[in-house]
C-alpha positions in Angstrom: 0.0 0.0 0.0 1.4 3.4 -1.0 0.7 6.0 1.6 1.2 9.7 0.8 3.1 11.8 3.4 -0.1 14.0 3.3 -2.4 11.1 4.1 -4.9 11.2 6.9 -3.1 11.4 10.2 -6.0 10.9 12.6 -9.4 9.2 12.4 -12.1 11.5 11.3 -14.6 11.9 14.2 -17.9 10.2 13.1 -20.0 12.5 15.2 -20.6 16.1 14.4 -20.8 17.4 17.9 -18.5 20.3 18.8 -14.9 19.4 19.6 -13.4 20.2 23.0 -12.3 23.6 21.8 -16.0 24.6 21.0 -15.5 24.6 17.2 -17.3 22.1 15.0 -15.8 18.6 14.6 -13.6 18.1 11.5 -16.3 15.9 10.0 -18.6 18.9 10.0 -16.0 21.1 8.4 -15.2 18.5 5.7 -18.9 18.1 4.9 -19.3 21.9 4.6 -16.3 22.1 2.3 -17.7 19.3 0.2 -21.0 21.1 -0.2 -19.1 24.2 -1.4 -17.2 22.2 -4.0 -14.0 21.4 -2.1 -12.9 17.9 -1.2 -10.0 16.8 1.0 -8.1 16.0 -2.3 -8.6 19.5 -3.6 -7.5 20.9 -0.3 -4.4 18.7 -0.3 -3.5 19.8 -3.8 -3.9 23.5 -2.9 -1.8 23.0 0.3 1.0 21.2 -1.4 1.2 23.8 -4.2 1.8 26.4 -1.6 4.2 24.5 0.6 1.7 23.7 3.4 0.6 20.6 5.1 -3.0 19.9 4.2 -3.8 19.4 7.9 -2.6 23.0 8.7 -4.7 24.5 5.9 -7.8 22.6 7.1 -7.2 23.7 10.7 -6.9 27.3 9.6 -10.2 27.0 7.7 -11.8 25.5 10.7 -10.6 28.3 12.9 -11.3 31.1 10.5 -14.7 30.3 9.1 -15.8 26.9 10.6 -16.0 25.8 6.9 -18.7 28.3 6.0 -18.0 29.6 2.5 -20.0 32.8 2.9 -18.7 33.7 6.4 -18.3 37.4 7.0 -16.6 38.9 10.1 -17.5 42.1 11.8 -14.1 43.4 10.7 -15.0 42.7 7.0 -13.0 39.4 6.5 -14.6 37.1 4.0 -15.0 33.5 3.1 -13.4 30.3 4.2 -10.0 31.8 4.9 -11.4 35.1 6.1 -9.5 37.3 3.7 -9.6 41.0 4.3 -10.7 43.0 1.3 -7.3 44.6 0.6 -5.5 41.2 1.0 -8.0 39.5 -1.3 -7.5 42.3 -4.0 -3.7 42.0 -3.6 -3.9 38.3 -4.2 -6.1 38.8 -7.3 -9.3 37.6 -5.8 -12.4 39.2 -7.4 -15.0 37.2 -5.4 -13.7 36.4 -1.9 -16.8 34.2 -1.4 -15.8 31.9 -4.2 -14.6 28.9 -2.1 -11.9 27.7 -4.4 -10.5 31.2 -5.1 -10.6 32.1 -1.4 -8.8 29.0 -0.3 -6.3 29.2 -3.2 -5.5 32.8 -2.2 -5.5 32.2 1.5 -3.1 29.2 1.1 -0.9 31.3 -1.1 -0.7 34.0 1.5 -0.1 31.6 4.3 2.6 29.8 2.3 4.3 33.2 1.7 4.3 33.8 5.4 5.7 30.3 6.1 8.5 30.9 3.5 9.3 34.3 5.0 9.3 33.3 8.7 10.3 29.6 8.4 8.0 28.3 11.1 4.3 27.5 11.3 3.7 29.4 14.5 5.2 32.6 13.0 3.4 32.1 9.7 0.1 31.8 11.6 0.9 34.8 13.7 1.6 36.8 10.5 -1.7 35.5 9.0 -3.6 36.7 12.0 -1.8 39.9 13.1 0.2 40.8 10.0 3.8 40.1 9.1 4.9 43.6 10.3 3.8 42.7 13.8 5.8 39.5 13.7 8.9 41.4 12.6 8.3 44.2 15.1 8.1 41.8 18.0 10.7 39.3 16.8 8.2 36.4 17.0 4.6 35.8 17.9 3.3 39.2 18.9 2.2 39.5 22.6 -1.4 40.0 21.6 -3.7 37.7 23.5 -5.9 37.0 20.4 -2.9 36.1 18.2 -1.3 33.9 20.8 -4.5 32.0 21.3 -5.1 31.8 17.6 -1.7 30.2 17.0 -2.1 27.8 19.9 -5.6 26.7 18.8 -4.7 26.0 15.2 -1.5 24.1 16.0 -3.4 22.0 18.5 -6.2 21.3 16.0 -3.8 20.5 13.2 -2.7 17.4 15.1 -6.3 16.0 14.8 -7.1 17.2 11.3 -8.0 14.5 8.8 -6.2 16.1 5.8 
């Protein structure tokens, strides 16, 4: 049997009740993505093209939008990867609610941060608080929200089915 290094690392929870962190189970996220036209295979391909682990990309989507393609934050972030309008425009996204375009752009941006900072925790901090804040603070900025964001995603990634 030939197993990809990006193969499923943990069993997918069968139930769809919230996980211990209060967010939906990965099974719920995967189903929501499937309904919006994205499979785990698509997600894996997008992640690999951008130098990311598929499990990290799925954990970010879970944290950012809970897999809801038309999610909109009070601050104006849009779609599965919660792209801010200026970031979306800078990445060439014309419709940030298009699930595939949104994930492609969000993965490209996260991949850029990972290449720039060399570590997942710093890339996630840059995704959340901006790369300028990561540079300014010489690491994960001392913002409560950003530190919790990084911690939650890295913990969830270990259980992601992608």
